[in-house]
C-alpha positions in Angstrom: -2.5 37.2 14.0 -3.1 33.9 15.7 -4.1 32.4 12.4 -0.9 33.5 10.8 1.1 31.9 13.6 -0.9 28.7 13.3 -0.4 28.6 9.5 3.4 29.2 9.9 3.6 26.4 12.5 1.7 24.0 10.2 3.9 24.9 7.2 7.1 24.3 9.3 5.7 21.0 10.5 5.0 19.8 6.9 8.4 21.0 5.7 10.1 19.1 8.5 8.3 15.9 7.7 6.4 15.3 10.9 3.2 14.9 9.0 4.9 12.9 6.3 2.6 9.9 6.9 -0.3 12.1 5.8 1.6 12.9 2.6 2.9 9.3 2.0 2.2 7.5 -1.3 2.0 3.7 -1.7 4.6 2.5 -4.3 4.3 -1.3 -3.5 4.2 -3.8 -6.3 6.1 -6.6 -7.9 9.3 -6.8 -10.1 8.4 -6.9 -13.7 10.3 -10.0 -15.0 13.5 -11.9 -14.3 16.6 -9.6 -14.3 14.7 -6.6 -15.7 15.2 -3.4 -13.6 12.1 -1.5 -12.5 12.4 2.3 -11.9 10.5 4.0 -9.1 10.5 7.7 -8.5 11.5 9.1 -5.2 10.2 12.2 -3.5 12.0 13.2 -0.3 12.4 9.6 0.9 11.0 6.1 1.0 10.8 2.8 2.9 10.9 -0.4 1.0 10.7 -4.1 2.2 11.3 -7.3 0.3 8.1 -9.4 0.6 9.3 -12.3 -1.6 11.4 -15.4 -1.1 14.1 -14.1 -3.6 16.7 -11.4 -3.0 15.9 -8.0 -4.5 18.6 -5.5 -5.3 18.1 -1.7 -5.1 20.1 1.2 -6.6 19.8 5.0 -6.4 19.9 7.2 -9.5 21.4 4.3 -11.6 20.0 1.0 -12.9 20.1 -1.8 -10.4 22.1 -4.8 -11.5 22.5 -8.4 -10.5 25.7 -10.5 -10.9 24.5 -14.2 -10.6 22.9 -14.6 -7.2 24.4 -11.4 -5.8 23.7 -7.7 -6.4 26.0 -6.0 -9.0 28.2 -3.0 -8.4 26.3 0.0 -7.1 23.3 -2.1 -6.0 22.4 -3.0 -2.5 20.6 -6.2 -1.4 17.2 -6.6 0.3 17.4 -10.1 1.8 14.5 -12.5 1.0 11.8 -13.2 3.6 9.9 -16.3 4.4 6.5 -17.2 5.8 7.9 -16.7 9.3 10.6 -14.0 8.7 10.3 -10.5 7.3 12.5 -9.7 4.3 15.2 -7.1 4.2 14.2 -3.4 4.3 15.6 0.0 3.8 14.5 3.5 4.9 16.1 6.6 3.7 17.7 9.0 6.1 16.4 12.5 6.5 19.2 13.9 4.4 18.5 11.5 1.4 18.1 13.0 -2.0 17.8 11.0 -5.2 15.7 11.5 -8.3 14.7 7.8 -8.5 15.5 4.3 -7.4 15.6 1.0 -9.2 14.9 -2.5 -8.1 15.7 -5.8 -9.7 15.4 -9.5 -8.8 16.5 -12.8 -10.4 12.9 -13.9 -10.8 9.8 -12.0 -12.0 6.8 -11.1 -9.9 8.7 -10.7 -6.6 6.6 -8.6 -4.3 7.8 -5.6 -2.3 6.1 -3.1 0.0 7.0 0.5 -0.5 6.0 3.9 0.8 7.4 7.2 -0.5 7.0 10.7 0.8 
């Protein structure tokens, strides 16, 4: 009986996300090339941080776009970082649900740090 209770408690903990770090997957990388969107799949959520000196735009369930030096309609900016300042970041709320997210930058090979769960 005690084992059933322990198993149920562990299952509830996993479903609620308290052991999400143990189930996290690294999705870090770089943008492919200038103004080309890169699609990343999402599970229940993710955290992403811009590690480059250029702005990166992010969009959910649609292609990310850029309009000149700004993010296009439906895309959100992750501000650039520097050698002394961290770049912009985004973490999904607990209620977040999206099949995928896209990133884009004006330059290619812009690095980002990403973890999804």
